[in-house]
Every structure is written in structure tokens, then in C-alpha cells.
VEXGUMAR-48006 format. One record per residue (C-alpha): residue number from 1; residue in one letter; x, y, z. Coordinates in Angstrom, 3 decimals, decimal comma, padded with zeros to 6 digits, always signed. Layout:
N
<atom k="NUM" r="A" c1="X" c2="Y" c3="Z"/>
...
% end
This chain:
131
<atom k="1" r="X" c1="+013,901" c2="+179,661" c3="-081,723"/>
<atom k="2" r="X" c1="+015,033" c2="+178,618" c3="-078,215"/>
<atom k="3" r="X" c1="+011,297" c2="+178,069" c3="-076,758"/>
<atom k="4" r="X" c1="+010,162" c2="+176,198" c3="-079,455"/>
<atom k="5" r="X" c1="+013,476" c2="+173,652" c3="-079,101"/>
<atom k="6" r="X" c1="+012,322" c2="+172,978" c3="-075,508"/>
<atom k="7" r="X" c1="+009,270" c2="+172,506" c3="-075,875"/>
<atom k="8" r="X" c1="+009,652" c2="+169,956" c3="-078,346"/>
<atom k="9" r="X" c1="+012,280" c2="+168,031" c3="-075,799"/>
<atom k="10" r="X" c1="+009,645" c2="+168,779" c3="-073,627"/>
<atom k="11" r="X" c1="+007,153" c2="+166,922" c3="-076,007"/>
<atom k="12" r="X" c1="+009,664" c2="+164,240" c3="-076,400"/>
<atom k="13" r="X" c1="+010,416" c2="+163,604" c3="-073,364"/>
<atom k="14" r="X" c1="+006,384" c2="+163,305" c3="-071,853"/>
<atom k="15" r="X" c1="+005,646" c2="+160,988" c3="-075,996"/>
<atom k="16" r="X" c1="+008,736" c2="+158,822" c3="-074,872"/>
<atom k="17" r="X" c1="+006,811" c2="+158,413" c3="-071,198"/>
<atom k="18" r="X" c1="+003,573" c2="+157,676" c3="-072,728"/>
<atom k="19" r="X" c1="+005,106" c2="+155,071" c3="-074,799"/>
<atom k="20" r="X" c1="+006,357" c2="+153,377" c3="-071,599"/>
<atom k="21" r="X" c1="+003,058" c2="+153,995" c3="-069,587"/>
<atom k="22" r="X" c1="+000,997" c2="+152,062" c3="-072,651"/>
<atom k="23" r="X" c1="+003,232" c2="+148,946" c3="-072,509"/>
<atom k="24" r="X" c1="+003,069" c2="+148,954" c3="-068,735"/>
<atom k="25" r="X" c1="-000,413" c2="+149,044" c3="-069,191"/>
<atom k="26" r="X" c1="-000,634" c2="+145,971" c3="-071,557"/>
<atom k="27" r="X" c1="+001,453" c2="+143,758" c3="-069,306"/>
<atom k="28" r="X" c1="-000,693" c2="+144,559" c3="-066,266"/>
<atom k="29" r="X" c1="+001,646" c2="+146,722" c3="-064,526"/>
<atom k="30" r="X" c1="+000,155" c2="+149,810" c3="-064,230"/>
<atom k="31" r="X" c1="-003,698" c2="+151,383" c3="-064,752"/>
<atom k="32" r="X" c1="-005,316" c2="+152,197" c3="-067,805"/>
<atom k="33" r="X" c1="-005,915" c2="+155,960" c3="-065,686"/>
<atom k="34" r="X" c1="-002,124" c2="+156,474" c3="-065,658"/>
<atom k="35" r="X" c1="-001,854" c2="+155,873" c3="-069,107"/>
<atom k="36" r="X" c1="-005,352" c2="+158,687" c3="-069,981"/>
<atom k="37" r="X" c1="-003,523" c2="+161,234" c3="-067,523"/>
<atom k="38" r="X" c1="-000,281" c2="+161,267" c3="-069,834"/>
<atom k="39" r="X" c1="-002,176" c2="+160,930" c3="-072,946"/>
<atom k="40" r="X" c1="-003,669" c2="+163,944" c3="-071,569"/>
<atom k="41" r="X" c1="-001,127" c2="+165,354" c3="-071,193"/>
<atom k="42" r="X" c1="+000,920" c2="+164,832" c3="-074,209"/>
<atom k="43" r="X" c1="-002,065" c2="+166,153" c3="-075,818"/>
<atom k="44" r="X" c1="-001,890" c2="+169,410" c3="-073,853"/>
<atom k="45" r="X" c1="+001,630" c2="+170,011" c3="-073,884"/>
<atom k="46" r="X" c1="+001,297" c2="+168,905" c3="-078,670"/>
<atom k="47" r="X" c1="-000,921" c2="+171,780" c3="-078,656"/>
<atom k="48" r="X" c1="+001,283" c2="+173,981" c3="-076,373"/>
<atom k="49" r="X" c1="+004,270" c2="+173,002" c3="-078,491"/>
<atom k="50" r="X" c1="+002,107" c2="+174,426" c3="-082,098"/>
<atom k="51" r="X" c1="+001,187" c2="+178,033" c3="-080,391"/>
<atom k="52" r="X" c1="+005,350" c2="+177,886" c3="-079,387"/>
<atom k="53" r="X" c1="+006,191" c2="+177,492" c3="-082,932"/>
<atom k="54" r="X" c1="+003,414" c2="+179,656" c3="-084,644"/>
<atom k="55" r="X" c1="+004,530" c2="+182,677" c3="-082,377"/>
<atom k="56" r="X" c1="+007,579" c2="+182,530" c3="-082,488"/>
<atom k="57" r="X" c1="+009,476" c2="+184,414" c3="-084,287"/>
<atom k="58" r="X" c1="+011,462" c2="+183,652" c3="-086,636"/>
<atom k="59" r="X" c1="+008,636" c2="+181,438" c3="-087,299"/>
<atom k="60" r="X" c1="+010,123" c2="+178,153" c3="-089,200"/>
<atom k="61" r="X" c1="+007,925" c2="+176,030" c3="-091,893"/>
<atom k="62" r="X" c1="+009,562" c2="+173,337" c3="-090,134"/>
<atom k="63" r="X" c1="+009,014" c2="+173,239" c3="-086,529"/>
<atom k="64" r="X" c1="+005,073" c2="+174,694" c3="-087,450"/>
<atom k="65" r="X" c1="+004,325" c2="+171,763" c3="-089,393"/>
<atom k="66" r="X" c1="+005,720" c2="+168,999" c3="-087,632"/>
<atom k="67" r="X" c1="+004,421" c2="+170,564" c3="-084,890"/>
<atom k="68" r="X" c1="+000,642" c2="+170,425" c3="-086,129"/>
<atom k="69" r="X" c1="+001,035" c2="+166,829" c3="-086,878"/>
<atom k="70" r="X" c1="+002,093" c2="+165,575" c3="-083,927"/>
<atom k="71" r="X" c1="-000,930" c2="+167,303" c3="-082,580"/>
<atom k="72" r="X" c1="-003,235" c2="+166,115" c3="-084,783"/>
<atom k="73" r="X" c1="-001,856" c2="+162,397" c3="-084,697"/>
<atom k="74" r="X" c1="-002,852" c2="+162,577" c3="-080,821"/>
<atom k="75" r="X" c1="-005,512" c2="+163,192" c3="-080,640"/>
<atom k="76" r="X" c1="-006,595" c2="+160,618" c3="-083,016"/>
<atom k="77" r="X" c1="-004,403" c2="+158,533" c3="-080,493"/>
<atom k="78" r="X" c1="-006,438" c2="+159,676" c3="-078,091"/>
<atom k="79" r="X" c1="-009,790" c2="+158,519" c3="-080,821"/>
<atom k="80" r="X" c1="-008,333" c2="+155,289" c3="-080,876"/>
<atom k="81" r="X" c1="-007,953" c2="+154,729" c3="-077,439"/>
<atom k="82" r="X" c1="-011,231" c2="+155,425" c3="-076,218"/>
<atom k="83" r="X" c1="-012,995" c2="+153,666" c3="-078,712"/>
<atom k="84" r="X" c1="-010,588" c2="+150,466" c3="-078,259"/>
<atom k="85" r="X" c1="-011,703" c2="+151,495" c3="-074,349"/>
<atom k="86" r="X" c1="-015,747" c2="+151,109" c3="-075,380"/>
<atom k="87" r="X" c1="-015,302" c2="+148,664" c3="-077,562"/>
<atom k="88" r="X" c1="-017,611" c2="+145,559" c3="-075,612"/>
<atom k="89" r="X" c1="-015,366" c2="+142,989" c3="-077,638"/>
<atom k="90" r="X" c1="-012,038" c2="+144,748" c3="-077,188"/>
<atom k="91" r="X" c1="-010,876" c2="+144,488" c3="-080,469"/>
<atom k="92" r="X" c1="-007,422" c2="+144,024" c3="-081,511"/>
<atom k="93" r="X" c1="-007,225" c2="+145,733" c3="-084,812"/>
<atom k="94" r="X" c1="-008,229" c2="+149,467" c3="-083,152"/>
<atom k="95" r="X" c1="-005,023" c2="+148,529" c3="-080,372"/>
<atom k="96" r="X" c1="-002,903" c2="+147,808" c3="-083,281"/>
<atom k="97" r="X" c1="-003,887" c2="+150,535" c3="-085,193"/>
<atom k="98" r="X" c1="-002,726" c2="+152,760" c3="-081,891"/>
<atom k="99" r="X" c1="-000,042" c2="+151,276" c3="-080,907"/>
<atom k="100" r="X" c1="+001,622" c2="+151,995" c3="-085,278"/>
<atom k="101" r="X" c1="-000,167" c2="+155,696" c3="-085,180"/>
<atom k="102" r="X" c1="+001,868" c2="+155,810" c3="-081,451"/>
<atom k="103" r="X" c1="+004,898" c2="+155,221" c3="-082,867"/>
<atom k="104" r="X" c1="+004,506" c2="+157,081" c3="-085,548"/>
<atom k="105" r="X" c1="+004,172" c2="+160,306" c3="-083,284"/>
<atom k="106" r="X" c1="+007,243" c2="+158,801" c3="-081,539"/>
<atom k="107" r="X" c1="+009,193" c2="+159,226" c3="-084,680"/>
<atom k="108" r="X" c1="+007,675" c2="+163,026" c3="-085,586"/>
<atom k="109" r="X" c1="+008,286" c2="+163,945" c3="-082,413"/>
<atom k="110" r="X" c1="+012,064" c2="+162,836" c3="-082,976"/>
<atom k="111" r="X" c1="+012,384" c2="+164,557" c3="-085,905"/>
<atom k="112" r="X" c1="+010,590" c2="+167,565" c3="-084,296"/>
<atom k="113" r="X" c1="+013,448" c2="+167,688" c3="-081,623"/>
<atom k="114" r="X" c1="+016,118" c2="+167,460" c3="-084,344"/>
<atom k="115" r="X" c1="+014,867" c2="+169,798" c3="-086,720"/>
<atom k="116" r="X" c1="+014,633" c2="+172,190" c3="-083,639"/>
<atom k="117" r="X" c1="+017,734" c2="+171,881" c3="-082,932"/>
<atom k="118" r="X" c1="+019,762" c2="+172,398" c3="-086,006"/>
<atom k="119" r="X" c1="+017,660" c2="+175,112" c3="-086,354"/>
<atom k="120" r="X" c1="+018,265" c2="+176,870" c3="-082,877"/>
<atom k="121" r="X" c1="+022,115" c2="+176,746" c3="-083,968"/>
<atom k="122" r="X" c1="+021,710" c2="+177,788" c3="-087,196"/>
<atom k="123" r="X" c1="+023,497" c2="+181,215" c3="-087,632"/>
<atom k="124" r="X" c1="+020,907" c2="+184,156" c3="-087,946"/>
<atom k="125" r="X" c1="+020,737" c2="+185,206" c3="-091,638"/>
<atom k="126" r="X" c1="+022,463" c2="+188,326" c3="-092,627"/>
<atom k="127" r="X" c1="+021,348" c2="+191,886" c3="-092,243"/>
<atom k="128" r="X" c1="+020,443" c2="+193,484" c3="-095,860"/>
<atom k="129" r="X" c1="+022,111" c2="+196,805" c3="-096,054"/>
<atom k="130" r="X" c1="+020,983" c2="+198,797" c3="-098,390"/>
<atom k="131" r="X" c1="+023,227" c2="+201,186" c3="-100,607"/>
% end
């Protein structure tokens, strides 16, 4: 579980960096390629966190669920971002949903960090003795 916790920490840090690059992009300090690259890294880290949480022993259902939700939301986030870039009129409704989804992803990643902290510090279940 310690590797899963480390993956959640790294994912939450990358989600924060992704939020920062999005803000920097909106205000024109960086190009969109930096934000897009950070998005691909975030998605890769979300998938890696999901895989690690699924194969870790003991498996914690909360960690698997949170990492699965984050992976799906980051995928949808990418679709929304590319839909905005493809829209010729710069549809502000898409970018608004993109921003709201980013906040949900950030909240879910923080939830994953705290869930991983609780389970990594929890005492192991007592062994059952027969007899």
C-alpha cells in the first residue's frame, strides 16, 4: 500500500501542476503545448496509479475506486480540452466545464491522498488462529 500512497501523492502533485499550467495558459504566460504535455503526463500517472492500486496487496477498494474515477475524469478532461481547441468560435461553455472538471479532479486527488494516508498507517488486520 505504500507504493499506492506514493502514487497518489505524485498524482495529486501533478494535478496541481496541471491546474497551475492551465491558469498560466489562460493569462497568456505559457503556450498551450505546455498545458497539453502536463495533461498527458497527468493521464499517464492516473493510469499508473490505477494499475498500482489494483495489483497492490492488500487491495483497498477505496483506493481502486478513487483512482478509477480520477482516470476517467482526466480522460474526459482531455476530450473537453481538445474539443475547445477544435471549436472555431472558442466555445466558453466547453472551457467552463473543463475548469469545473479540473476542480473535481483536484478534489478527487486530494481524497485519494488522504485515503492512502489512512490506509497506509492503519494497523494490519489480526491473524485468525485456528484452534
